C-alpha positions in Angstrom: 9.3 -1.1 -6.8 9.3 -4.1 -4.5 7.9 -7.4 -5.8 7.1 -10.2 -3.3 7.2 -13.4 -5.3 5.6 -16.4 -3.5 6.8 -20.0 -4.1 3.7 -20.8 -6.2 4.5 -17.9 -8.4 2.0 -15.2 -7.3 3.4 -11.7 -7.1 2.4 -8.9 -4.7 3.4 -5.3 -5.1 2.2 -1.7 -4.4 0.7 -0.8 -7.7 2.4 1.9 -9.8 2.6 2.5 -13.5 6.4 1.9 -13.4 6.0 -1.7 -14.6 3.4 -3.2 -16.9 2.2 -6.0 -14.6 0.4 -7.8 -17.3 3.8 -8.9 -18.5 3.9 -11.2 -15.5 0.5 -12.8 -16.2 -3.1 -12.1 -15.2 -3.5 -9.2 -12.8 -5.9 -8.9 -9.8 -5.8 -5.6 -7.9 -7.2 -5.2 -4.4 -7.0 -2.4 -1.9 -4.3 -2.7 0.8 -5.1 0.5 2.6 -7.1 3.7 2.8 -5.9 7.2 3.3 -8.8 9.2 4.6 -9.4 12.6 6.3 -10.1 12.5 10.0 -13.0 14.4 11.6 -10.6 17.3 12.6 -9.1 17.8 9.1 -6.0 15.7 9.5 -5.2 12.5 7.5 -4.7 8.9 8.5 -3.5 5.8 6.7 -5.6 2.7 7.5 -3.7 -0.4 6.7 -6.2 -2.8 8.2 -7.1 -4.5 4.8 -3.6 -6.2 5.1 -3.7 -6.6 8.9 -1.8 -3.5 9.6 -2.3 -0.5 11.9 -4.0 2.9 11.5 -1.2 5.4 11.2 -1.5 9.1 11.9 -2.9 11.6 12.2 -0.9 13.7 9.7 -1.4 17.3 8.8 -1.0 16.7 5.1 -2.4 14.1 2.9 0.9 13.7 1.1 2.5 12.8 4.5 -0.1 10.1 5.0 0.4 8.8 1.5 4.2 8.6 2.0 3.9 6.7 5.3 1.3 4.4 3.7 3.7 3.4 0.9 6.6 3.1 3.2 4.7 0.8 5.5 3.4 -1.3 2.7 6.9 -1.7 1.2 8.2 -2.8 4.6 5.4 -5.3 4.8 6.2 -6.6 1.3 9.9 -7.0 2.2 9.2 -8.9 5.4 
């Protein structure tokens, strides 16, 4: 799990249940991306909510989900 901690103390991460985030303070969740089916039955990962690209198409939803998480983790680490 990658945590990006800003100088003022806010923390940004890709949500998982690996860590109880309430231990860090109040929690606000917002969508960073959307994995959606395309019109031809493939899958894409739309990262536009955080200023990212639309990735895909991928044959499997699991592929799109994996690419989505990898991209978001790279974004957090930058």
